[in-house]
C-alpha positions in Angstrom: -34.2 3.5 12.0 -31.9 3.2 9.4 -28.9 3.8 10.8 -26.4 0.7 11.8 -26.0 2.1 15.2 -25.5 0.1 19.0 -28.6 -0.7 20.5 -30.3 -0.9 16.7 -29.9 -3.1 13.8 -26.1 -4.1 15.0 -28.3 -6.4 17.6 -29.9 -8.2 14.5 -27.4 -9.0 12.7 -24.6 -11.8 12.3 -20.8 -10.9 13.0 -20.7 -11.6 9.5 -22.8 -9.7 7.8 -22.6 -6.8 10.2 -17.9 -7.0 9.0 -19.2 -6.6 5.7 -21.6 -3.6 6.0 -18.8 -2.1 8.0 -16.0 -2.7 5.7 -18.0 -1.2 2.9 -19.5 1.7 4.6 -15.2 2.5 5.5 -14.8 2.0 1.3 -17.4 4.2 1.2 -16.1 7.1 3.2 -13.1 6.2 1.6 -14.4 7.4 -1.7 -16.3 10.4 -0.3 -12.3 11.7 1.5 -13.2 11.1 5.3 -10.8 9.5 6.0 -12.0 9.5 10.1 -14.8 7.7 9.5 -13.7 5.4 7.1 -11.4 4.5 9.7 -14.3 3.9 12.4 -15.8 1.8 10.5 -12.8 -0.1 9.5 -11.5 -1.5 12.7 -15.4 -2.0 13.7 -14.9 -4.2 10.6 -11.6 -6.2 11.9 -13.3 -6.2 15.7 -15.7 -8.0 13.9 -14.3 -10.3 11.4 -10.6 -10.2 12.6 -8.4 -11.3 10.1 -9.6 -9.6 6.6 -6.4 -8.8 4.9 -8.5 -5.7 2.6 -10.5 -4.5 5.6 -6.3 -4.2 6.9 -5.5 -2.6 3.5 -8.1 0.3 3.7 -7.8 1.2 7.0 -2.9 1.5 6.7 -4.6 3.9 3.6 -6.9 5.7 6.0 -4.0 5.8 9.2 -1.7 6.7 6.2 -4.4 9.7 5.0 -5.0 10.8 8.9 -1.2 11.2 9.4 -0.2 8.3 10.9 2.5 6.9 9.2 3.7 4.2 11.7 -0.1 3.0 12.9 -0.6 2.8 8.3 2.8 0.5 8.1 1.4 -1.5 10.8 -1.4 -2.3 8.5 -0.5 -3.2 6.0 2.2 -5.5 7.8 -0.8 -7.5 9.0 -2.7 -7.3 5.4 -0.2 -9.1 4.1 0.6 -11.2 6.9 -3.2 -12.7 6.9 -2.8 -12.8 2.9 0.6 -14.0 2.3 0.4 -15.7 -1.1 -1.8 -12.2 -2.2 0.0 -11.1 -5.0 -2.2 -8.7 -5.5 -2.5 -7.3 -2.1 1.4 -6.6 -2.3 0.7 -4.5 -5.0 -2.0 -2.8 -2.8 0.4 -2.2 -0.1 3.0 -1.0 -2.2 1.3 2.2 -4.4 -0.1 3.3 -0.8 3.7 3.2 -0.3 4.6 5.1 -3.5 1.7 7.6 -2.4 2.6 8.1 0.7 6.2 8.8 -0.8 7.5 5.9 1.0 9.5 4.6 -1.8 12.3 1.8 0.0 9.4 0.4 1.4 6.9 0.3 -2.0 10.2 -1.5 -3.5 10.2 -4.0 -0.6 6.7 -5.2 -1.5 7.0 -5.0 -5.1 9.6 -7.5 -4.9 7.3 -9.9 -2.8 4.5 -9.8 -5.1 7.3 -10.6 -8.3 7.8 -13.1 -6.6 4.1 -14.8 -6.4 3.7 -13.1 -10.0 6.7 -13.2 -12.4 4.9 -13.0 -15.1 3.3 -9.4 -14.5 5.3 -6.8 -16.3 3.1 -3.6 -14.7 4.4 -4.6 -11.5 8.0 -4.9 -12.8 8.5 -2.1 -14.4 7.1 0.4 -11.5 9.8 -1.2 -9.6 12.4 -0.5 -12.5 10.9 3.1 -11.2 11.1 3.0 -8.1 14.5 1.3 -8.0 15.9 4.1 -9.8 14.4 7.0 -8.1 15.2 4.8 -4.6 19.1 5.1 -6.0 18.7 8.9 -7.3 17.9 9.7 -3.6 20.2 8.2 -2.3 22.6 10.9 -4.3 20.6 13.0 -3.7 21.3 12.6 0.5 24.7 12.1 -0.5 24.8 16.2 -1.8 23.1 16.5 1.3 26.1 15.6 3.6 29.0 16.8 1.0 26.9 20.7 1.1 26.3 20.2 5.1 30.0 19.1 5.3 30.9 21.9 3.0 28.3 24.9 4.4 30.3 26.7 7.4 34.3 26.6 6.1 34.2 28.9 2.6 33.8 32.0 2.9 31.5 34.7 1.3 30.5 34.3 -2.2 31.5 30.9 -2.0 29.8 30.4 1.3 26.6 31.8 -0.2 26.9 29.1 -3.5 27.2 26.5 -0.9 24.4 27.4 0.9 22.1 27.6 -2.2 23.4 24.2 -3.1 22.7 23.0 -0.1 19.7 24.0 0.0 18.1 23.0 -3.6 19.5 19.2 -2.1 17.2 19.9 0.9 14.2 20.9 -1.3 14.5 17.7 -3.5 14.0 15.8 -0.5 11.0 17.8 0.6 12.9 19.2 3.0 11.4 22.8 2.8 12.2 23.8 6.5 15.4 23.3 6.1 16.1 24.3 2.8 14.6 28.0 4.4 17.4 28.4 7.0 19.8 27.7 4.6 19.1 30.2 2.3 17.8 32.6 4.9 22.0 32.2 5.6 22.2 33.5 2.9 20.8 35.8 2.4 22.6 37.2 5.2 25.6 36.3 3.8 24.1 38.3 0.4 21.4 40.7 1.4 18.7 41.4 -1.4 20.8 38.8 -3.6 17.3 39.1 -6.2 17.7 35.8 -7.6 17.9 34.7 -4.0 15.1 36.2 -1.7 13.2 34.5 -4.9 14.0 31.2 -4.3 13.1 31.8 -0.9 10.1 33.1 -1.1 8.5 29.9 -2.7 10.2 27.5 -0.6 8.5 29.6 2.5 5.4 29.5 0.6 5.6 25.8 -0.3 6.9 25.1 3.5 3.8 27.4 4.2 1.2 25.2 2.5 3.0 21.3 3.0 2.7 22.5 6.9 -1.0 23.7 6.3 -2.3 20.7 4.1 -0.6 17.5 5.2 -1.2 15.2 5.7 -4.6 15.8 3.1 -2.1 17.1 0.6 -1.4 14.6 -2.1 2.0 12.9 -3.2 2.0 14.6 -6.9 0.5 18.0 -5.7 3.1 18.2 -2.7 5.8 17.7 -5.3 4.0 20.5 -7.1 3.8 22.3 -4.1 7.6 21.9 -3.3 9.8 21.1 -5.9 10.2 17.4 -4.6 12.1 15.2 -7.0 10.0 12.6 -7.9 10.0 10.2 -11.4 5.9 9.4 -9.9 4.4 13.4 -10.6 2.2 13.6 -12.7 2.2 9.1 -14.0 -0.2 8.1 -11.0 -3.3 7.5 -13.1 -1.6 5.7 -15.4 -0.4 3.0 -12.7 -2.6 -0.3 -12.7 -4.1 -0.6 -8.7 -5.5 -4.3 -8.3 -8.8 -3.6 -6.8 -10.2 -5.5 -4.1 -13.6 -6.7 -3.7 -16.0 -4.8 -2.2 -16.8 -7.4 1.0 -12.9 -8.0 1.5 -13.1 -12.2 1.3 -11.3 -13.2 -1.2 -8.2 -12.8 -3.4 -9.7 -9.8 -6.2 -8.8 -10.7 -9.7 -6.6 -8.2 -11.6 -7.9 -5.3 -12.4 -6.5 -1.7 -14.5 -7.1 1.9 -13.4 -7.2 3.2 -10.1 -9.7 2.5 -7.1 -11.1 4.4 -4.5 -9.0 2.2 -1.7 -7.2 5.2 -0.5 -8.2 8.4 2.1 
């Protein structure tokens, strides 16, 4: 038949040609939103032709889409090792990490890309945005530390305010279960408070939605569902992502617009 299966066409094609077919099949599955099938095809492509940087990049995207962040990061590192001087590859990794919310790691790859291509204004602008978000997240984490030290030390209304403030900080960082826990404590201290009750209902619903939908939920949708802090919410479509060639062989030309390399 026409299917590329072991014992069929697979046995009739040279490894390099079959690796190319499997790579394109993986990209096609990715565009169709089928990360598991894409992963299987990309693994076969890498087995047949080791060292294809863009196959590792795409596989990393599928691992992240499947919730396997550590495996995804490992594939990104393999991609960069396979083609260390490829600024476009580094930018693809950076944008994948931004989509995943891993902004500190994204900043690292953006800096590496700019060392290779310092005239890439778009990458520099993105790095500026990422750097601001990293600093803002540091401030939020500092507020969390202060809030955690404060709750339980005050009494009455002061403790309620401390717990609500801490819940807001948790929520901004996407720590919805922790936010809900603090709001429950606040309601135990001040039962029936309308604003706290409403906030708790919103956070609990967002936590349930996030638990049900992740990792399929995209970062922008997660921001909208959770109220999580992000400078990139609503801005992703305007960001340029470098496009790997279908065969994943050589370094791609720079091209505006987001391509279907993410799961």
